[in-house]
N, C-alpha and C positions, 0 to 999 in steps of 0.2 A: 088262354088267359091273360092277362098282361104279368109283366115279371116285372118284380118293386127288389131293393137293398137298404136296406138301413140306414140313415144319414145321420148327423147329427145335428142339432139345429142351438141355439141359443149366445150365450157372453161366453164367458170362460169357461175353461176345463170342466170346476165340477155343478158346474147349472145348466150342462148341455143334456139338450133331450133329446134320443133316440127315435125315430117315425120312420117307416116305411115308405120309402120315396118309388114312382114310376122310374123303371126304366127306359131309357128313350131308343127308338127301335130306327136308325139311320135307311131313308127314302134317299131313293135316288138324285146323283148329286149332293150331297153328304156327306157329312163325316160325325165318329162320335168323340168327344174329347174329356176322356175323362183323370180323374187326377189322383194318382197314387199315393203320397205325400202331402202331407198341408206344413206349412211355419208356422211361431209365434210368434207375432210379431215384438221386439222390444218394451214394450206397456204393459204388454199385457203377463210377458213372464216375469219381470216384475213384481206384478201387482200381485203374481198367484205366489211367488213367491216369499215375501214383503208376508205375505198373511199367517203365512205358517212363520214369520221371524227369521226364519234363516239365514234369509239373506236384509240385511239394513242397510241403507242409504254413506258416503264415508264424507265426514263432512270436515273439508277445508280450512274455515273460517266462517266465521261467524262479526259480519256488520252490521252497525247502526243505521238506520234511516237516514239520519246527517251524513254520511261515509259512503254514503251510494258511489259516488263519483270514482273513488280510489277501492273500489270495490267493481265498478267497473270495471275500471284500464287494467285488474286483478286479471277477473274474465276472459277481456278480451286480449292478454298476453300468451295464451294458454301454455302459463306454466302451473294453474292450478291443479293439483293432483286428486282431488276433490268437489264435491260439491262447497258452490259459497251461500252463505243463509246473508238475511239480508234480513232484518227485524223490524217491526211498523211499530211506534206507539201505540 
């Protein structure tokens, strides 16, 4: 009988589907590496938090499309303390 373990497949958090997968048995000259911890990338963490409304972006300023050059200068200055929004007509 082949040993199995439960692994999670799919998108993010609530979309994961548990499946039984075979556990690899090492052969001569091989090693088995198993991850016991995983990390959630920043984009997924923000998307999950925003979905329930617990986290909202901090909007520092809103600029019209005509003033894109100063908005970009503000962004490049590293002095913005939040998101810079550029509105397009």
